[in-house]
C-alpha positions as CSV (number, residue, x, y, z in Angstrom):
1,M,64.7,-45.1,65.8
2,L,64.0,-43.6,69.2
3,S,60.4,-42.6,70.1
4,T,60.8,-38.9,70.9
5,M,57.6,-37.2,69.9
6,S,54.8,-38.1,72.3
7,K,53.5,-38.8,75.7
8,R,51.8,-42.0,76.6
9,S,48.3,-41.9,78.0
10,Q,47.8,-42.4,81.8
11,P,47.7,-46.0,82.9
12,K,44.4,-47.4,84.0
13,G,43.6,-46.4,87.6
14,D,46.4,-43.8,87.5
15,T,46.2,-41.5,90.6
16,Q,48.7,-39.4,92.4
17,P,49.3,-41.9,95.2
18,D,50.3,-41.1,98.8
19,L,53.6,-42.8,99.4
20,F,53.4,-42.1,103.1
21,T,50.8,-42.1,105.8
22,A,50.2,-38.3,105.7
23,K,47.4,-38.4,103.2
24,F,46.7,-34.7,103.5
25,A,50.1,-33.6,102.1
26,D,50.9,-32.5,98.5
27,I,54.1,-34.3,97.5
28,P,56.3,-32.6,94.9
29,I,58.5,-34.8,92.8
30,R,62.2,-34.1,93.1
31,D,65.1,-34.8,90.8
32,Q,68.8,-34.6,91.7
33,R,70.1,-31.7,89.7
34,D,73.6,-33.0,89.0
35,T,72.1,-35.9,87.0
36,M,69.7,-33.8,84.9
37,E,71.9,-32.3,82.2
38,R,74.9,-34.5,81.6
39,P,75.0,-38.0,80.0
40,F,74.5,-40.4,82.9
41,F,72.0,-42.7,81.3
42,S,71.2,-44.5,78.0
43,L,68.5,-42.7,76.0
44,S,67.4,-45.8,74.2
45,K,65.3,-48.7,75.4
46,K,67.5,-51.0,73.3
47,P,70.3,-52.5,75.5
48,R,73.4,-50.3,75.4
49,L,76.8,-51.7,76.1
50,A,78.9,-49.0,74.5
51,P,80.3,-46.7,77.3
52,I,79.5,-43.0,77.7
53,E,82.6,-40.7,77.8
54,Y,81.9,-37.0,78.3
55,R,84.4,-34.3,78.8
56,V,83.6,-30.6,78.6
57,G,86.1,-28.2,80.1
58,D,87.2,-29.5,83.5
59,V,84.1,-31.7,83.9
60,W,84.0,-35.3,82.9
61,V,81.7,-38.3,83.2
62,E,82.3,-42.0,82.3
63,V,79.5,-44.5,82.4
64,T,80.2,-48.2,81.8
65,A,77.6,-50.9,81.1
66,N,77.6,-54.4,82.6
67,S,77.8,-57.0,79.8
68,K,74.9,-59.0,81.3
69,F,72.5,-56.3,82.3
70,G,73.4,-53.4,80.0
71,M,73.5,-49.7,80.9
72,A,70.8,-48.1,83.1
73,S,68.4,-46.1,81.0
74,I,66.7,-42.8,81.5
75,W,63.5,-44.8,82.2
76,D,65.4,-46.7,85.0
77,A,66.3,-43.3,86.4
78,D,62.6,-42.9,87.4
79,I,63.5,-45.1,90.4
80,L,66.2,-42.6,91.5
81,I,63.8,-39.7,91.1
82,W,61.3,-41.6,93.3
83,A,64.0,-42.2,95.8
84,A,65.1,-38.6,95.8
85,T,61.4,-37.7,96.5
86,Q,61.3,-40.0,99.5
87,V,64.5,-38.6,101.0
88,T,63.5,-34.9,100.5
89,E,60.0,-35.5,101.8
90,A,61.4,-37.0,104.9
91,L,63.7,-34.0,105.4
92,D,60.7,-31.7,104.9
93,R,58.9,-33.5,107.7
94,G,61.8,-33.2,110.1
95,L,62.9,-36.9,109.9
96,S,66.4,-38.3,109.3
97,P,66.4,-40.3,106.1
98,D,68.8,-43.2,105.4
99,R,70.5,-44.3,102.2
100,T,68.5,-47.5,102.4
101,I,64.8,-47.1,101.5
102,R,62.2,-49.8,102.2
103,F,59.1,-49.8,100.0
104,H,56.4,-51.9,98.3
105,P,56.8,-52.1,94.5
106,Y,53.2,-51.3,94.0
107,N,53.7,-47.8,95.6
108,L,56.8,-47.1,93.5
109,L,55.2,-48.1,90.2
110,K,52.1,-46.0,90.9
111,A,54.2,-43.0,92.0
112,V,56.1,-43.0,88.7
113,R,52.8,-43.5,86.8
114,R,53.5,-47.1,85.6
115,P,51.0,-49.9,85.3
116,V,51.2,-52.6,88.0
117,G,51.1,-56.3,87.8
118,G,53.5,-59.3,87.4
119,D,55.1,-58.2,84.1
120,H,55.7,-54.7,85.4
121,Y,57.2,-56.1,88.7
122,R,59.6,-58.1,86.5
123,R,60.6,-54.9,84.6
124,L,61.1,-53.2,87.9
125,R,63.5,-55.9,89.0
126,E,65.4,-55.7,85.7
127,A,65.7,-51.9,86.1
128,L,67.0,-52.3,89.7
129,D,69.6,-54.8,88.3
130,R,70.7,-52.3,85.6
131,L,71.0,-49.5,88.2
132,T,73.0,-51.8,90.5
133,H,75.5,-52.9,87.8
134,T,76.0,-49.6,85.9
135,A,79.4,-48.1,86.9
136,V,79.8,-44.3,87.0
137,R,83.0,-42.3,87.4
138,T,82.9,-38.5,87.5
139,N,84.6,-35.4,89.0
140,I,81.3,-33.6,89.4
141,R,81.2,-32.4,93.0
142,A,84.7,-33.6,93.7
143,Q,86.8,-31.3,95.7
144,G,89.8,-30.5,93.5
145,K,90.2,-31.1,89.7
146,K,92.3,-34.3,90.2
147,K,89.7,-36.0,92.4
148,S,86.8,-38.1,91.3
149,S,84.0,-40.4,92.5
150,S,83.3,-43.9,91.4
151,F,80.0,-45.6,92.2
152,H,77.0,-47.6,90.9
153,W,73.5,-46.0,90.8
154,L,72.4,-48.4,93.5
155,E,74.7,-50.1,96.0
156,G,72.2,-53.0,96.1
157,W,68.6,-54.0,96.4
158,N,66.6,-57.0,97.8
159,E,63.1,-58.4,97.9
160,V,61.2,-60.1,100.6
161,V,58.7,-62.6,99.2
162,N,55.8,-64.5,100.9
163,E,56.9,-68.1,100.5
164,A,53.4,-69.4,100.6
165,T,51.9,-67.1,97.9
166,G,55.0,-65.9,96.1
167,D,53.8,-62.3,96.6
168,T,56.3,-59.5,97.2
169,I,56.1,-58.3,100.8
170,A,58.6,-55.5,100.5
171,M,61.8,-54.3,98.7
172,T,64.7,-52.3,99.8
173,L,67.3,-50.3,97.8
174,T,70.4,-48.5,98.9
175,L,71.6,-45.3,97.3
176,P,75.3,-44.6,96.8
177,D,76.8,-41.9,98.9
178,W,77.5,-39.6,95.9
179,L,73.8,-39.6,95.0
180,F,72.4,-39.4,98.5
181,S,74.7,-36.5,99.4
182,G,73.6,-34.7,96.3
183,I,70.0,-35.1,97.4
184,V,70.3,-34.0,101.0
185,N,72.7,-31.0,100.2
186,K,70.9,-27.7,100.1
187,G,69.8,-26.9,96.6
188,G,70.6,-30.4,95.5
189,V,67.2,-31.2,94.0
190,L,64.7,-29.6,91.7
191,T,60.9,-30.1,91.6
192,I,59.7,-31.7,88.3
193,H,56.3,-32.0,86.7
194,E,54.5,-35.4,87.3
195,D,53.8,-35.6,83.6
196,Y,57.5,-36.2,83.0
197,F,56.8,-39.8,83.7
198,L,54.4,-40.0,80.8
199,L,57.0,-39.0,78.2
200,T,57.6,-41.9,75.9
201,G,60.9,-41.0,74.2
202,G,64.4,-40.9,75.7
203,I,65.3,-37.7,73.9
204,G,62.1,-36.0,75.1
205,R,62.8,-37.0,78.7
206,W,66.3,-35.8,78.5
207,L,65.4,-32.5,76.9
208,Y,62.8,-31.9,79.7
209,R,65.5,-32.4,82.4
210,V,67.9,-30.1,80.6
211,A,65.1,-27.5,80.3
212,R,64.2,-27.8,84.0
213,K,67.9,-27.5,85.1
214,H,68.8,-24.5,82.9
215,A,65.7,-22.6,81.9
216,G,64.0,-22.9,85.3
217,S,61.6,-20.0,85.5
218,Q,64.0,-17.5,83.8
219,E,62.3,-14.8,81.8
220,Q,64.2,-15.4,78.6
221,G,64.6,-19.1,78.9
222,W,67.8,-20.8,77.8
223,Q,69.6,-21.7,74.5
224,F,71.9,-24.4,73.3
225,T,73.2,-25.2,69.9
226,M,72.2,-28.5,68.5
227,R,75.9,-29.6,68.7
228,Q,76.1,-28.7,72.3
229,L,73.0,-30.7,73.1
230,Y,74.4,-33.7,71.2
231,E,77.6,-33.6,73.2
232,K,75.8,-33.3,76.5
233,S,73.3,-36.1,75.7
234,G,75.7,-39.0,75.3
235,S,73.4,-40.3,72.6
236,A,74.7,-43.3,70.6
237,A,72.9,-42.1,67.5
238,R,74.5,-40.2,64.7
239,F,74.4,-36.4,65.0
240,S,72.0,-36.1,62.1
241,D,69.6,-38.6,63.6
242,F,69.8,-37.0,67.0
243,A,69.0,-33.6,65.5
244,L,66.0,-35.1,63.7
245,D,64.7,-36.5,66.9
246,V,65.1,-33.2,68.7
247,R,63.2,-31.5,65.9
248,R,60.4,-34.1,66.3
249,V,60.1,-33.3,70.0
250,I,59.9,-29.6,69.2
251,E,57.2,-30.2,66.6
252,S,55.2,-32.4,68.9
253,D,55.3,-29.7,71.7
254,C,54.8,-32.4,74.3
255,L,57.1,-31.4,77.1
256,P,55.5,-30.3,80.4
257,E,56.2,-26.7,81.5
258,Y,58.5,-25.9,78.6
259,A,58.1,-24.9,75.0
260,L,61.0,-25.5,72.6
261,S,61.8,-23.8,69.4
262,V,64.7,-24.0,66.9
263,H,66.2,-21.5,64.5
264,R,69.3,-21.8,62.2
265,T,72.3,-19.6,62.3
266,A,75.3,-19.6,60.0
267,E,77.1,-22.1,62.2
268,D,74.5,-24.3,63.7
269,E,70.8,-24.7,64.7
270,V,70.0,-23.1,68.1
271,V,67.3,-24.7,70.4
272,T,65.5,-22.3,72.8
273,F,63.9,-23.6,76.0
274,T,61.2,-21.2,77.3
275,P,59.0,-21.7,80.3
276,R,55.4,-21.9,79.1
277,C,54.3,-19.5,81.9
278,R,56.7,-16.8,80.4
279,L,55.0,-16.9,76.9
280,S,52.4,-14.5,75.9
281,A,48.9,-15.4,77.1
282,T,47.8,-15.4,73.5
283,D,50.4,-18.0,72.6
284,P,48.6,-21.4,72.3
285,R,51.6,-23.0,74.1
286,F,51.1,-20.8,77.1
287,Q,50.4,-22.4,80.5
288,P,50.0,-20.6,83.8
289,S,52.6,-21.3,86.5
290,R,51.7,-23.9,89.1
291,N,52.0,-24.1,92.9
292,P,55.2,-26.2,93.4
293,R,53.4,-28.4,95.9
294,R,50.2,-29.0,93.9
295,R,50.6,-32.8,93.5
296,T,48.0,-34.2,95.8
297,G,48.4,-37.6,97.5
298,L,45.4,-39.9,97.4
299,G,44.6,-43.1,99.4
300,M,46.1,-46.4,98.2
301,T,44.4,-49.7,97.6
302,E,47.4,-51.6,98.7
303,P,49.0,-51.4,102.2
304,T,51.5,-48.5,102.4
305,L,54.6,-48.3,104.5
306,S,54.9,-45.5,107.0
307,L,57.2,-42.6,106.2
308,A,59.6,-43.7,108.8
309,S,59.9,-47.3,107.4
310,A,60.0,-46.0,103.9
311,V,63.2,-44.0,104.4
312,T,64.9,-46.3,106.8
313,A,65.4,-50.0,106.2
314,E,64.3,-52.4,109.0
C-alpha cells in the first residue's frame, strides 16, 4: 500500500542551500505546470512496468516504462523540478540557460532535501536512468489536434569521476526540448513550497501538485470528484484503494499551503482544495500567505558550481 499520509522529518544538516554563487538571493522552487496535474509519473516506489494511458477530451498522455529500469516516479521528478529551478533562476538573472545543466550531486540532493552519501548518490544515478529511459508521448502543447510530441524525461546524463579517489567531480543532464520549452515559456512554471520534498507518499505529492496547479490562490479553491482525480492520476491501484489513500492524505492534513476536505454527493465523493491562507484565521488549518521568494540560500560545505556553469555544460 502506498504511503500517503505523512511528511518525513528533515534530513540531518538540512538547510536551504545556495545552488549558485549569489548567496544573498532567495531562490523560489519552480515546477513545470504542464507536468503537475496529468499522469506523467508512477506514484509508487515499487517498480512500474505497466504503461500509463490517459485520454480526456482532446488531451492525451502515454507513458511507457523501460523493462530494465522501470517507469520514472514522482520522486524522480524532483530532479526535473530542480532543473526547472536552475533554468528559471538563470533567466531571472539575465543569463541564457542551456538544455544541458552541469552540477554536483551534493548540491542537487541538498536542494531537494535528501540526505547525502554513497547510497543516496547511487539512488540519484538510478533515478537519472529511469528518467532517461521513460518514454512519453503527448499532444499537450502540440499545435493542432493531430500533432504530438515524443520524448524521454532526460535526453541523457553523464558523470565525471576522479580516477584516483573514485569521487564524483561533476554530473551533467540534458533536458528534452518539450520540457525545456515549457520551462522557459512565459507562465510555464509555478513556484512550489520547499516542504513538498518532505512528503513521503506518492498520492500526497501528486495531490499537492494538482492543488498548486488548479487552486493556486483562488478565494474558493478548487474541486474534483474522486473519480476525476483517479482518472487524472494514472494510479495503478484499484479505485477503492486510491480513494482510501486520498482520504488518508486529507485526514493527515500534511500538504503544504493547501487544506483538503471531502464530502459525498449522490453520485460521488467531492474533494475540495483550499489555500490555507484563504481559511478563517480561527481555523486550525489556517496559515498566512508567504512571500513567493522567501526561500533563503545558505553557504555550502562542498564546492558549488557558478551559475553560469550550472546552466551550461562545459
